[in-house]
N, C-alpha and C positions, 0 to 999 in steps of 0.2 A: 791578055793571057793567051798562051798557046797550049795546044794539046799535042803531046808527042806520042809515046808508046801507049797502046791500049792492049791490056791483057785480060782475056776472059778466063776466069778460074771457076771452080765448082761453086755455084751460087752467088758469085760476085764478080764485078769487073773492076779492074785497077786502071786508072787513068793517070799517066805521067803528065804533069802540067808545069808550065813555067810562067811566072809573073815577070814580064820583061822590064817593066818600069818600077824601080824600087819604091817610088812614092805610093804605089798601089798594093804593096804587100799586106797592108792593114786596110780594112774596109773604110773606115772613116764615117763621120756623121752623115754627110751628104748622100753617099751611096747607100748607107743603111736606110735612110729615109725613103730613098727611091725604091729600094727592094721591098720594104714593108708596105709602101703604098700599093705596089703591084701584087704582092704576095703576103697579105696580112697574116696568114696563118704561120708564117716563119717564126713569129715571136713565141708561138706556143709549142714549137718542136722540142721534144726531149733532146738534151744535150749534155754530154759528159765533158765539162770544161774546167773543172777545178774551182769554179766560182758560184755556180748556180745549177739548177737542174733543167733549165730551159735556155733556148737560144737567144730570146729577145734581149735580155740584159747585157749580152756580150757581143751582139751583132756588130756594133760600130768599132769594137776593139779587136775583133778576131781577124784571122788571116783571110785573104781573098780565096785561096783554095777551100777553106772551111766554109765559106759563104756559098761557093759553087756546089759543094757537097749538099748543103741544106736546100738550096734552090732546086737542084736536080730531083732531090727526094720529094720536094713540095709539088713540082710539076708532075712527076710521075704518079704521085698519090692522087692528084686531082684530075688526071686524065680519065676520060669516060670509061675506058676499058678496065680500070681497076676497081675492084670491090672496095667499099669503104673500110673493110676489116683488114685489108692487106697492110702489113707493116714492112717498111723499108728501113734498112740500117746502113749507116755510112761511117767512114773513118778517114781522117785526113792526117798525114804525116809530112812534115818538112824533110826532105832529103838533104838539101843544102839551102838554108834560108838566105845566106849572103848571095847565092846565085839565083834565088827565086824558084828553086825546083822543089816540087812536092808530089806526093801520090795521093789521089782521092780514090777510095774504094767504096763501091755501092753494091748492096745486095740487089738481086733481081728475081722477078718471076718470068719476065720476058726480056731477053738480052737486047733485042732491037728497040723496045720501049725505053729501056734504061739508056741505051746509046742516044736515042732521040732526046730524051729529057736532059741528058748531060750537055748535049749540043746546044739545046735551047737555052739552058742556064748560062753557059759560057757566052753565047751570043748576046743575051740580055745584059749580062754584066759588062762585056766589052762595049756595047752600044751605050750604056749608061755612063761608063767612065769616059768615053769619047765626048759625049754631050756635056758632062760636067767639066771636063778639061777645056772644052771650047768656051764655056761660060766664063771660066776663070781667066782664059786668055783675053776675051773681049773686055772683061772688067779691068784688067791690067793695062790694056791699050788706051783706055780713056784717060 
């Protein structure tokens, strides 16, 4: 996943993202397990998704940008500088799903903390995908 345009708005930041490989536009079970192992509170996030009121039941079938939204919120919520009562809100919208382009919007208290959390979320997911892809390739080689 790559990040393109970043727009700071009143109370929120919009990140233009692109999922380069169409195989990864949906999270999938392996990546969902990896994310939940590293960030177990993801499963309890409130989430408006048309199926349930939490993120856990839909994590494996949601879009990669939607996962990034929740990971960034989770990272920012758990950073030492944020009070436990701080609530962060996000929204993800496909701009063109066939091209893999979407916008992820995150509310913020500190814009730099939100930028850092988003960057860390993208890095975590990209690294996890690379490792999972490498495992699949090694299995297919045998």
